[in-house]
NUZADREN-828150 format. One line per 10 residues: number of its first residue (from 1); their letters; for each residue y, x, z of C-alpha. Coordinates in nm, 4 decimals, always signed. Layout:
BEGIN
NUM = a = Y:X:Z ~ ...
This chain:
BEGIN
1 = xxxxxxxxxx = +0.0011:+0.0129:-0.0044 ~ +0.2565:+0.2359:+0.0709 ~ +0.1614:+0.4746:-0.2565 ~ +0.2246:+0.1274:-0.4118 ~ +0.5573:+0.0465:-0.2398 ~ +0.6352:+0.3990:-0.3458 ~ +0.5762:+0.3994:-0.6829 ~ +0.7498:+0.1245:-0.7074 ~ +1.0797:+0.2551:-0.5507 ~ +1.0878:+0.5567:-0.7974
11 = xxxxxxxxxx = +1.0402:+0.3000:-1.0534 ~ +1.3722:+0.1213:-0.9534 ~ +1.5473:+0.4187:-0.8683 ~ +1.4407:+0.5467:-1.2142 ~ +1.5562:+0.1996:-1.3774 ~ +1.8812:+0.2333:-1.2168 ~ +1.9825:+0.5656:-1.3368 ~ +1.8839:+0.4861:-1.6954 ~ +2.1871:+0.1516:-1.6232 ~ +2.4033:+0.4112:-1.4645
21 = xxxxxxxxxx = +2.3821:+0.6440:-1.7690 ~ +2.4345:+0.3587:-1.9858 ~ +2.7187:+0.1988:-1.8350 ~ +2.8986:+0.5547:-1.8445 ~ +2.8560:+0.5785:-2.2199 ~ +3.2315:+0.6419:-2.4237 ~ +3.3288:+0.3063:-2.6016 ~ +3.5223:+0.3020:-2.9003 ~ +3.8459:+0.0840:-2.9111 ~ +4.0493:-0.0237:-3.2262
31 = xxxxxxxxxx = +4.3454:+0.0374:-3.1891 ~ +4.4742:-0.0170:-3.5494 ~ +4.7502:-0.2266:-3.4705 ~ +4.9434:-0.0524:-3.1586 ~ +4.8610:+0.2459:-3.3713 ~ +5.1034:+0.0469:-3.5962 ~ +4.8911:+0.0990:-3.8877 ~ +4.9263:-0.1863:-4.0904 ~ +4.7817:-0.1604:-4.4623 ~ +4.5144:-0.3275:-4.6564
41 = xxxxxxxxxx = +4.2843:-0.2042:-4.9111 ~ +4.2527:-0.4101:-5.2270 ~ +4.0595:-0.3870:-5.5579 ~ +4.3238:-0.5461:-5.7195 ~ +4.1459:-0.8559:-5.7743 ~ +4.0928:-1.1783:-5.6010 ~ +3.7067:-1.1837:-5.6563 ~ +3.4497:-0.8944:-5.6135 ~ +3.3432:-0.8854:-6.0121 ~ +3.2326:-0.5373:-6.1061
51 = xxxxxxxxxx = +3.0887:-0.2247:-5.9716 ~ +3.4244:-0.0357:-6.0024 ~ +3.5922:-0.3154:-5.7912 ~ +3.2832:-0.2612:-5.5250 ~ +3.2826:+0.0873:-5.5015 ~ +3.5666:+0.1107:-5.2176 ~ +3.7464:+0.3713:-5.0792 ~ +3.7807:+0.6797:-4.8325 ~ +4.0566:+0.8143:-4.6425 ~ +4.1469:+1.1044:-4.5054
61 = xxxxxxxxxx = +4.2473:+1.3426:-4.1829 ~ +4.5050:+1.5738:-4.2442 ~ +4.7644:+1.7478:-4.0892 ~ +4.9900:+1.7893:-4.4005 ~ +5.3140:+1.8560:-4.1731 ~ +5.1971:+2.1440:-3.9411 ~ +5.3066:+1.9966:-3.6191 ~ +4.9177:+1.9611:-3.4657 ~ +4.8718:+1.6298:-3.4605 ~ +4.6529:+1.4397:-3.7918
71 = xxxxxxxxxx = +4.8021:+1.2189:-4.0304 ~ +4.5994:+1.0214:-4.1906 ~ +4.5681:+0.9171:-4.5910 ~ +4.4765:+0.6512:-4.7075 ~ +4.3827:+0.4921:-5.1004 ~ +4.4156:+0.1761:-5.2728 ~ +4.2889:+0.0332:-5.5849 ~ +4.5421:-0.1232:-5.8185 ~ +4.5291:-0.3845:-6.0861 ~ +4.3894:-0.2560:-6.4196
81 = xxxxxxxxxx = +4.3504:-0.4412:-6.7351 ~ +3.9948:-0.3198:-6.8171 ~ +3.9008:-0.3448:-6.4389 ~ +4.0087:-0.6989:-6.3293 ~ +4.0482:-1.0504:-6.4398 ~ +4.3254:-1.1796:-6.5343 ~ +4.4444:-1.4036:-6.2237 ~ +4.4755:-1.0277:-6.0144 ~ +4.7933:-0.9691:-6.2073 ~ +4.9769:-1.0622:-5.9383
91 = xxxxxxxxxx = +4.8664:-0.7526:-5.7610 ~ +5.0636:-0.5096:-6.0414 ~ +5.3201:-0.2695:-5.8787 ~ +5.2230:-0.3855:-5.5475 ~ +4.8829:-0.1920:-5.4502 ~ +4.9685:+0.1829:-5.4029 ~ +4.8474:+0.4791:-5.1471 ~ +4.9783:+0.5461:-4.7793 ~ +5.0199:+0.8444:-4.6093 ~ +5.0697:+0.7877:-4.2269
101 = xxxxxxxxxx = +5.2546:+1.0658:-4.0191 ~ +5.1043:+1.0768:-3.6425 ~ +5.3745:+1.0689:-3.4041 ~ +5.2150:+1.2471:-3.0858 ~ +5.1932:+0.9172:-2.9167 ~ +4.8731:+0.7066:-2.9977 ~ +5.1298:+0.5451:-3.3004 ~ +5.1954:+0.6212:-3.6593 ~ +5.4811:+0.5653:-3.8780 ~ +5.4979:+0.5142:-4.2587
111 = xxxxxxxxxx = +5.6161:+0.7917:-4.4651 ~ +5.4877:+0.7082:-4.7953 ~ +5.8073:+0.6862:-4.9634 ~ +5.9172:+0.9862:-4.8019 ~ +5.6873:+1.2331:-4.9141 ~ +5.6402:+1.0934:-5.2683 ~ +5.2563:+1.0234:-5.2235 ~ +5.2529:+0.6198:-5.3213 ~ +5.0337:+0.6855:-5.6195 ~ +4.9616:+0.3337:-5.7927
121 = xxxxxxxxxx = +4.6581:+0.4688:-5.9905 ~ +4.3067:+0.3161:-5.8686 ~ +4.2438:+0.5558:-5.6224 ~ +3.8630:+0.5851:-5.4429 ~ +3.8850:+0.9366:-5.2153 ~ +4.0865:+1.2343:-5.1138 ~ +4.0815:+1.5815:-5.0022 ~ +4.3495:+1.8415:-4.8771 ~ +4.3717:+2.2345:-4.8994 ~ +4.6053:+2.4659:-4.9429
131 = xxxxxxxxxx = +4.5511:+2.6230:-5.2512 ~ +4.8042:+2.8027:-5.2870 ~ +4.8107:+2.9863:-4.9498 ~ +5.1731:+2.9460:-4.8733 ~ +5.0652:+2.7314:-4.5519 ~ +5.0416:+2.4071:-4.6187 ~ +4.8157:+2.1560:-4.6939 ~ +4.8048:+2.0037:-5.1115 ~ +4.6956:+1.7086:-5.1328 ~ +4.3772:+1.5652:-5.4022
141 = xxxxxxxxxx = +4.3096:+1.2310:-5.5284 ~ +4.0411:+1.0841:-5.7085 ~ +4.0780:+0.7954:-5.9338 ~ +3.9472:+0.6130:-6.1666 ~ +4.0887:+0.7632:-6.4522 ~ +4.2920:+1.0622:-6.4241 ~ +4.3500:+1.2151:-6.0668 ~ +4.6980:+1.2931:-5.9022 ~ +4.7396:+1.6468:-5.7513 ~ +5.0297:+1.6882:-5.5323
151 = xxxxxxxxxx = +5.1596:+1.9964:-5.3717 ~ +5.2655:+2.0168:-5.0676 ~ +5.6638:+2.1317:-5.0589 ~ +5.6781:+2.2407:-4.6782 ~ +5.9038:+2.0164:-4.6450 ~ +5.7577:+1.6799:-4.5869 ~ +5.7583:+1.6068:-4.9120 ~ +5.5141:+1.6891:-5.2151 ~ +5.5587:+1.7319:-5.6106 ~ +5.3057:+1.6004:-5.8618
161 = xxxxxxxxxx = +5.1502:+1.8965:-6.0423 ~ +4.8430:+1.7264:-6.1690 ~ +4.8697:+1.8238:-6.5745 ~ +4.9888:+2.1647:-6.4874 ~ +4.7655:+2.2431:-6.2256 ~ +4.4871:+2.0948:-6.4981 ~ +4.3159:+1.8765:-6.2272 ~ +4.4081:+1.5392:-6.3845 ~ +4.0413:+1.5187:-6.4749 ~ +3.9805:+1.1976:-6.6687
171 = xxxxxxxxxx = +3.6616:+1.0968:-6.5625 ~ +3.5795:+0.8009:-6.2603 ~ +3.6132:+1.0628:-5.9799 ~ +3.4790:+0.9901:-5.6228 ~ +3.5279:+1.3570:-5.4425 ~ +3.6964:+1.6455:-5.4238 ~ +3.5517:+1.8902:-5.1984 ~ +3.7305:+2.2485:-5.2079 ~ +3.5580:+2.6008:-5.1325 ~ +3.5877:+2.9765:-5.2407
181 = xxxxxxxxxx = +3.3045:+2.9481:-5.4773 ~ +3.3079:+3.3023:-5.6404 ~ +3.4743:+3.4763:-5.3654 ~ +3.7764:+3.5623:-5.5029 ~ +3.9612:+3.4709:-5.2092 ~ +4.1394:+3.1464:-5.3742 ~ +3.9900:+2.8049:-5.3042 ~ +3.8135:+2.6251:-5.5841 ~ +3.7428:+2.2090:-5.5826 ~ +3.4325:+2.0316:-5.6748
191 = xxxxxxxxxx = +3.4735:+1.6825:-5.8624 ~ +3.2489:+1.4534:-5.7731 ~ +3.2426:+1.1821:-6.0797 ~ +3.0456:+0.8432:-6.1147 ~ +2.9767:+0.6993:-6.4508 ~ +3.1007:+0.5595:-6.7388 ~ +3.2357:+0.1367:-6.6911 ~ +3.2446:-0.0443:-7.0510 ~ +3.5058:-0.3130:-6.8794 ~ +3.3068:-0.5753:-6.8768
201 = xxxxxxxxxx = +3.1065:-0.5493:-7.1809 ~ +2.7060:-0.5821:-7.0138 ~ +2.6234:-0.9116:-6.9279 ~ +2.2050:-0.9025:-6.9048 ~ +2.1976:-0.8910:-6.5384 ~ +2.0907:-1.1479:-6.2526 ~ +2.3237:-1.3749:-6.2060 ~ +2.2810:-1.3461:-5.7892 ~ +2.3419:-0.9735:-5.8157 ~ +2.7018:-1.0490:-5.8795
211 = xxxxxxxxxx = +2.7486:-0.7852:-6.0986 ~ +2.5459:-0.4936:-6.3361 ~ +2.4576:-0.1965:-6.0954 ~ +2.4511:+0.1233:-6.1339 ~ +2.1959:+0.2064:-6.4377 ~ +2.3395:-0.0258:-6.6770 ~ +2.6023:+0.2152:-6.6976 ~ +2.5665:+0.6422:-6.8664 ~ +2.6270:+0.9327:-6.6032 ~ +2.9465:+1.1366:-6.6279
221 = xxxxxxxxxx = +2.9385:+1.5271:-6.5524 ~ +3.0834:+1.6659:-6.2611 ~ +3.2986:+1.9892:-6.2918 ~ +3.3465:+2.2963:-6.1204 ~ +3.7460:+2.3836:-6.1204 ~ +3.8209:+2.7829:-6.0936 ~ +4.1849:+2.8487:-5.8839 ~ +4.3256:+3.1050:-6.1379 ~ +4.5317:+3.2148:-5.8411 ~ +4.8626:+3.0886:-6.0701
231 = xxxxxxxxxx = +4.8572:+2.7113:-5.9846 ~ +4.6493:+2.6157:-6.2640 ~ +4.2550:+2.5794:-6.2983 ~ +3.9677:+2.6568:-6.5207 ~ +3.6652:+2.4045:-6.5348 ~ +3.3700:+2.6062:-6.5105 ~ +3.0963:+2.3694:-6.4745 ~ +2.8687:+2.5221:-6.7997 ~ +2.9211:+2.8767:-6.6721 ~ +2.8703:+2.8232:-6.3293
241 = xxxxxxxxxx = +2.5218:+2.6502:-6.4176 ~ +2.6469:+2.3263:-6.1979 ~ +2.6719:+2.0976:-6.5726 ~ +2.4393:+1.7909:-6.5598 ~ +2.6058:+1.5400:-6.8187 ~ +2.4531:+1.1820:-6.6821 ~ +2.4650:+1.2144:-6.3054 ~ +2.6211:+0.9564:-6.0771 ~ +2.7839:+1.1464:-5.8462 ~ +2.8516:+0.8961:-5.4837
251 = xxxxxxxxxx = +2.9831:+1.2356:-5.3230 ~ +2.9787:+1.5799:-5.2899 ~ +2.8761:+1.7739:-4.9519 ~ +2.9403:+2.1846:-4.9476 ~ +2.7739:+2.3938:-4.6684 ~ +2.5437:+2.7012:-4.6490 ~ +2.2247:+2.5075:-4.6070 ~ +1.9862:+2.8119:-4.6728 ~ +2.1891:+3.0528:-4.4067 ~ +2.2463:+3.3619:-4.6814
261 = xxxxxxxxxx = +2.5921:+3.3106:-4.6416 ~ +2.7021:+3.1605:-4.9545 ~ +2.8271:+2.8237:-4.9737 ~ +2.5882:+2.5767:-5.1598 ~ +2.6415:+2.2171:-5.3059 ~ +2.4272:+1.8784:-5.2410 ~ +2.5597:+1.6412:-5.4542 ~ +2.3609:+1.2731:-5.3567 ~ +2.3386:+1.0420:-5.6961 ~ +2.3578:+0.6754:-5.7384
271 = xxxxxxxxxx = +1.9970:+0.5165:-5.8256 ~ +1.8479:+0.8747:-5.9780 ~ +1.7602:+1.2202:-5.8632 ~ +1.9843:+1.3617:-5.5969 ~ +2.1232:+1.7593:-5.7560 ~ +2.0717:+2.0479:-5.4629 ~ +2.3058:+2.3963:-5.6195 ~ +2.1788:+2.6899:-5.4851 ~ +2.4878:+2.9757:-5.4692 ~ +2.3570:+3.2671:-5.5707
281 = xxxxxxxxxx = +2.6559:+3.4852:-5.4536 ~ +2.7322:+3.5696:-5.8058 ~ +2.9800:+3.2856:-5.9595 ~ +2.6521:+3.0273:-6.0418 ~ +2.4511:+2.7796:-5.9101 ~ +2.0500:+2.6722:-5.9371 ~ +1.9477:+2.3308:-5.8949 ~ +1.6702:+2.3449:-5.6691 ~ +1.6754:+1.9770:-5.5155 ~ +1.3509:+1.9155:-5.6391
291 = xxxxxxxxxx = +1.1856:+2.2037:-5.4747 ~ +1.3535:+2.2130:-5.1874 ~ +1.2459:+1.8200:-5.0914 ~ +1.6455:+1.7197:-5.1574 ~ +1.6001:+1.5021:-5.5096 ~ +1.4340:+1.1641:-5.3658 ~ +1.4066:+0.9426:-5.1076 ~ +1.0974:+0.9497:-4.8677 ~ +0.9022:+0.7324:-5.0921 ~ +0.9565:+0.9488:-5.3936
301 = xxxxxxxxxx = +1.2422:+0.7170:-5.5625 ~ +1.5795:+0.7730:-5.6496 ~ +1.7428:+0.5579:-5.4009 ~ +2.1288:+0.4791:-5.4210 ~ +2.2660:+0.7629:-5.1971 ~ +2.5846:+0.7521:-5.0718 ~ +2.8230:+1.0027:-4.8708 ~ +2.6170:+1.2446:-4.6958 ~ +2.7405:+1.4666:-4.3671 ~ +2.5577:+1.7680:-4.2581
311 = xxxxxxxxxx = +2.5230:+1.9073:-3.9251 ~ +2.2320:+2.0799:-3.7148 ~ +2.0912:+1.7707:-3.5533 ~ +1.7918:+1.9816:-3.4068 ~ +1.9685:+2.2376:-3.2695 ~ +1.7651:+2.5280:-3.4591 ~ +2.0389:+2.7212:-3.6524 ~ +1.9729:+2.5029:-3.9820 ~ +2.2334:+2.2615:-4.1262 ~ +2.0306:+1.9062:-4.1596
321 = xxxxxxxxxx = +2.1674:+1.6295:-4.3929 ~ +2.2319:+1.2569:-4.3252 ~ +2.2999:+1.0579:-4.6111 ~ +2.3144:+0.6392:-4.5718 ~ +2.2173:+0.4112:-4.8488 ~ +2.0752:+0.0704:-4.9663 ~ +1.7952:+0.1119:-4.7668 ~ +1.6903:+0.2865:-4.4887 ~ +1.8613:+0.6072:-4.5255 ~ +1.7624:+0.9643:-4.5273
331 = xxxxxxxxxx = +1.7591:+1.2062:-4.2317 ~ +1.6610:+1.5233:-4.4315 ~ +1.5927:+1.7835:-4.2133 ~ +1.6194:+2.1698:-4.2633 ~ +1.2916:+2.3520:-4.2592 ~ +1.4028:+2.6440:-4.3936 ~ +1.1700:+2.6180:-4.6870 ~ +1.2328:+2.2696:-4.7363 ~ +1.3778:+1.9478:-4.6482 ~ +1.1430:+1.6777:-4.4416
341 = xxxxxxxxxx = +1.2362:+1.3033:-4.4178 ~ +1.2841:+1.2672:-4.0683 ~ +1.4522:+0.9207:-4.0723 ~ +1.1635:+0.6590:-3.9754 ~ +1.0128:+0.9617:-3.6489 ~ +1.3941:+0.9918:-3.5233 ~ +1.4089:+0.5865:-3.5216 ~ +1.6637:+0.5501:-3.7475 ~ +1.4982:+0.3460:-4.0141 ~ +1.4045:+0.1042:-3.7986
351 = xxxxxxxxxx = +1.7840:+0.0091:-3.7109 ~ +1.9734:+0.1083:-4.0401 ~ +1.7201:-0.0690:-4.2704 ~ +1.8598:-0.3899:-4.1961 ~ +2.2161:-0.2977:-4.3302 ~ +2.3732:-0.1429:-4.6980 ~ +2.5064:+0.2000:-4.5829 ~ +2.8442:+0.3976:-4.6904 ~ +3.0327:+0.6038:-4.4527 ~ +2.8202:+0.8161:-4.2271
361 = xxxxxxxxxx = +2.9575:+1.0267:-3.9903 ~ +2.7793:+1.3177:-3.7964 ~ +2.9626:+1.3736:-3.4803 ~ +2.8787:+1.4383:-3.1396 ~ +3.0984:+1.1630:-2.9371 ~ +2.9831:+1.1962:-2.6672 ~ +3.0152:+1.5700:-2.6062 ~ +2.6975:+1.6515:-2.4796 ~ +2.6053:+1.9099:-2.7338 ~ +2.4049:+1.6953:-2.9649
371 = xxxxxxxxxx = +2.5434:+1.5183:-3.2714 ~ +2.5446:+1.1226:-3.2956 ~ +2.5466:+0.9156:-3.6061 ~ +2.7784:+0.6178:-3.6991 ~ +2.7627:+0.4480:-4.0288 ~ +3.0117:+0.2046:-4.1585 ~ +2.7854:-0.0517:-4.3837 ~ +2.8632:-0.3533:-4.6378 ~ +2.6762:-0.5377:-4.8637 ~ +2.7063:-0.3912:-5.2210
381 = xxxxxxxxxx = +2.7995:-0.6747:-5.4746 ~ +2.8961:-0.9617:-5.2506 ~ +3.1627:-0.9657:-4.9869 ~ +2.8768:-0.9995:-4.7182 ~ +3.0273:-0.8683:-4.3686 ~ +2.7602:-0.6497:-4.1457 ~ +2.7674:-0.4510:-3.8163 ~ +2.8335:-0.0988:-3.8377 ~ +2.5952:+0.1807:-3.6583 ~ +2.6448:+0.3740:-3.3606
391 = xxxxxxxxxx = +2.3016:+0.5569:-3.2903 ~ +2.2722:+0.8282:-2.9940 ~ +2.1389:+1.1698:-3.0365 ~ +1.9343:+1.1925:-2.7319 ~ +1.8584:+1.5422:-2.7272 ~ +1.4717:+1.5105:-2.7681 ~ +1.4990:+1.4081:-3.1480 ~ +1.5055:+1.0778:-3.1489 ~ +1.7862:+0.8503:-3.1974 ~ +1.8984:+0.5308:-2.9515
401 = xxxxxxxxxx = +2.1121:+0.2225:-3.0669 ~ +2.4011:+0.2263:-2.8473 ~ +2.6242:-0.0241:-3.0518 ~ +2.6147:-0.3285:-2.8285 ~ +2.7124:-0.0907:-2.5231 ~ +3.0306:+0.1323:-2.6972 ~ +3.2664:-0.1639:-2.7290 ~ +3.3758:-0.5225:-2.8671 ~ +3.4561:-0.3731:-3.1762 ~ +3.0496:-0.3060:-3.2790
411 = xxxxxxxxxx = +3.0126:-0.6784:-3.2143 ~ +3.2391:-0.7683:-3.5091 ~ +3.1515:-0.7429:-3.9044 ~ +3.3044:-0.5836:-4.2203 ~ +3.2220:-0.4653:-4.5091 ~ +3.2618:-0.1369:-4.4643 ~ +3.2514:+0.1704:-4.7127 ~ +3.4219:+0.5166:-4.6426 ~ +3.4228:+0.6508:-4.2389 ~ +3.6038:+0.9804:-4.1138
421 = xxxxxxxxxx = +3.6447:+1.1395:-3.7747 ~ +3.9164:+1.3758:-3.6242 ~ +4.0310:+1.3781:-3.3062 ~ +4.3798:+1.2037:-3.3435 ~ +4.5283:+1.1834:-2.9961 ~ +4.4341:+1.5445:-2.9069 ~ +4.2297:+1.4392:-2.5987 ~ +3.8974:+1.6308:-2.6831 ~ +3.6552:+1.3645:-2.7688 ~ +3.6416:+1.2815:-3.1853
431 = xxxxxxxxxx = +3.7784:+0.9258:-3.2704 ~ +3.6578:+0.7153:-3.5837 ~ +3.8414:+0.5781:-3.8925 ~ +3.6669:+0.3681:-4.1126 ~ +3.7680:+0.2202:-4.4601 ~ +3.6749:-0.1580:-4.5339 ~ +3.6686:-0.3310:-4.8714 ~ +3.9587:-0.5566:-4.9651 ~ +4.0224:-0.5618:-4.6026 ~ +4.2177:-0.3866:-4.3479
441 = xxxxxxxxxx = +4.1283:-0.0022:-4.2030 ~ +4.0501:+0.0648:-3.8397 ~ +4.1156:+0.2851:-3.6559 ~ +3.8757:+0.3159:-3.3354 ~ +3.9870:+0.5444:-3.0365 ~ +3.6904:+0.7099:-2.8204 ~ +3.7570:+0.6350:-2.4360 ~ +3.5234:+0.8263:-2.2509 ~ +3.3733:+1.0868:-2.4332 ~ +3.5962:+1.3608:-2.3383
451 = xxxxxxxxxx = +3.4276:+1.2764:-1.9571 ~ +3.1749:+1.5731:-2.0819 ~ +3.3515:+1.9194:-2.1753 ~ +3.4395:+2.0301:-2.5461 ~ +3.5673:+2.3069:-2.7088 ~ +3.7487:+2.3045:-3.0491 ~ +3.7917:+2.5835:-3.2873 ~ +4.1215:+2.5835:-3.5382 ~ +4.0386:+2.8814:-3.7380 ~ +4.2919:+3.0412:-3.9539
461 = xxxxxxxxxx = +4.2939:+3.2985:-4.2002 ~ +4.5392:+3.6391:-4.1697 ~ +4.8859:+3.5426:-4.0334 ~ +4.7403:+3.2311:-3.9481 ~ +4.8963:+3.0233:-4.2245 ~ +4.5541:+2.9054:-4.4156 ~ +4.2934:+2.7063:-4.2981 ~ +3.9475:+2.8658:-4.3232 ~ +3.7876:+2.6747:-4.5224 ~ +3.4081:+2.7878:-4.5398
471 = xxxxxxxxxx = +3.3858:+2.9702:-4.2134 ~ +3.1321:+2.9247:-4.0362 ~ +3.1371:+2.8922:-3.6292 ~ +2.8520:+2.9624:-3.3688 ~ +2.9446:+2.8480:-3.0137 ~ +2.7122:+2.9361:-2.7121 ~ +2.6979:+2.7580:-2.3785 ~ +2.3808:+2.8436:-2.2196 ~ +2.0666:+2.7527:-2.3887 ~ +2.2373:+2.6102:-2.6059
481 = xxxxxxxxxx = +2.4338:+2.7135:-2.9798 ~ +2.5651:+2.5252:-3.2232 ~ +2.7088:+2.5845:-3.5355 ~ +2.9218:+2.4067:-3.7922 ~ +3.0790:+2.5233:-4.1446 ~ +3.4683:+2.4526:-4.1522 ~ +3.4104:+2.2004:-4.4559 ~ +3.6223:+1.8960:-4.4019 ~ +3.5614:+1.7213:-4.7213 ~ +3.2526:+1.4586:-4.5490
491 = xxxxxxxxxx = +3.0265:+1.1436:-4.5941 ~ +3.1759:+0.8489:-4.8690 ~ +3.5356:+0.9326:-5.0035 ~ +3.6766:+1.0916:-4.7277 ~ +3.7331:+1.3697:-4.5732 ~ +3.7262:+1.4949:-4.1552 ~ +3.9290:+1.6682:-3.9298 ~ +3.9276:+2.0401:-4.0211 ~ +3.9284:+2.1584:-3.6010 ~ +3.5494:+2.2391:-3.5188
501 = xxxxxxxxxx = +3.4787:+2.0424:-3.2325 ~ +3.2163:+2.1524:-2.9988 ~ +3.0568:+1.9146:-2.6812 ~ +2.9447:+2.1612:-2.3836 ~ +2.8028:+1.8615:-2.1772 ~ +2.8834:+1.9937:-1.8206 ~ +2.9491:+2.3418:-1.9309 ~ +3.3006:+2.4747:-1.8301 ~ +3.3383:+2.7442:-2.0907 ~ +3.1631:+2.9148:-2.4153
511 = xxxxxxxxxx = +2.9684:+3.2337:-2.3361 ~ +3.0407:+3.3357:-2.6839 ~ +3.2475:+3.1638:-2.9825 ~ +3.1390:+3.3723:-3.3099 ~ +3.3225:+3.2890:-3.6508 ~ +3.2002:+3.4588:-3.9705 ~ +3.5358:+3.4081:-4.1868 ~ +3.4999:+3.3881:-4.5676 ~ +3.5161:+3.7219:-4.6407 ~ +3.2174:+3.7528:-4.4258
521 = xxxxxxxxxx = +3.4010:+3.9467:-4.1462 ~ +3.3554:+3.8299:-3.7887 ~ +3.5394:+3.7643:-3.4786 ~ +3.3642:+3.7230:-3.1335 ~ +3.4832:+3.5768:-2.8694 ~ +3.3979:+3.5843:-2.5215 ~ +3.3586:+3.3505:-2.1898 ~ +3.6102:+3.0848:-2.3835 ~ +3.7183:+2.8257:-2.1052 ~ +3.6369:+2.4631:-2.2487
531 = xxxxxxxxxx = +3.8599:+2.1619:-2.2534 ~ +4.0770:+2.2856:-2.5001 ~ +4.1863:+2.3107:-2.8863 ~ +4.1847:+2.6951:-2.9431 ~ +4.3299:+2.8934:-3.2740 ~ +4.1617:+3.1850:-3.3482 ~ +4.2948:+3.3345:-3.6584 ~ +4.1466:+3.5998:-3.8299 ~ +4.2124:+3.9758:-3.7380 ~ +4.3130:+3.8674:-3.3528
541 = xxxx = +3.9929:+3.9575:-3.1080 ~ +4.1882:+3.7768:-2.8455 ~ +4.2472:+3.4137:-3.0720 ~ +4.5913:+3.3880:-3.0108
């Protein structure tokens, strides 16, 4: 009897501990209105009727004015004669992209007109990088039709240099990550292009589907642009070995996936095989997607892959990939010589399989040192709303559905598309930004993630001017080593906080911080205090 009572006591004690742990999880608070964000995405029509309108848009966290606070750029659609119905003509001249400046007090101000970046084309994605090495972030907008490239003037305004730079790609572009692919010290850009829409001519489709899917159209080739160092770019797709004439890219991500010190390319395509271009370190790439297990979904099928996110999910020192899609999604774990699909064993399939995933985010929202997953969901062909997903990494190789414990936002439904993350209030935990189709975006403030300790590294090149895109950062605290590749473009059509965030759990300091800079030089710091945003400039060992 005493043994039974003791067993009951232990069980009750464990349940109480578990309940208490759940109660202390962070929550996400929808602060869109109080932050002063009052725009709405539009696809330029009143009714969803084709694949251009249904593709949606992304957004970007970036510090365009260099004051230490993340600003936001929103991409919008427009009315186009060869895309939208005639009834949508009332939208002409009323839709544009938006730039919101962070005031540093939890609010934002719309500065689009002053900055001169309110492009009125049909936008989908955006990215930023200091392509001319003058210390401020320039802005690239990916469109249906010619892309727009703005040079930052350093005084709060931008100049359109799309044509003169050679980046006015006329295809349907969705994503534009930046990296120095050839090691010459200049940032190049990869442009992920989707497909050739036929202005609605093809009509042989199942009416209940709403409109034809991607296989009804020819794909388009992506493009790799080399930075010439004089304000212009050259298309080197064929010379570099990445030219594929019929790809249907939904986004693109860049990371050193094989730990050889060179940045590789991973491109998820819609309803066909995905591409993995291994960087040979000589200015060329090889497509090894099939060999590495990165070309298809778990069942060998070409899935409708959306926006990929990379991160070391199991903390083994190798970057893994998570890709939402119209089915279960794919968690591809890096096994050095190949990638293994672990979507079902990690408990992701049972939750994500009931939704249509688009914007996937790998981030440590509770600062415990393990990457969690957020997914923005929404029907692909109809404006049918779905809940978003938040899965917490429990550190044992499993993910736990914590959406119902993470705030009222997760009890609402949207037609989600792009999603990204950033510490917009500089309080040490990562906030979320979600873009919804034909609806208002949602800025979700992380409340409670910083109850654990954290460290954010802002890595900058010599003289402190430019963000060190392409750097790799390792942070070790006790037995846990984490790594990040500094590539801000991530997920579906979006770009995240370029500062690398590391959750430290209960550790009050990082034993070591190591940075491998883009030129392969390294910086090592020891005994770095937790709970700070630390700027590390290449060449300054003390990080100041």
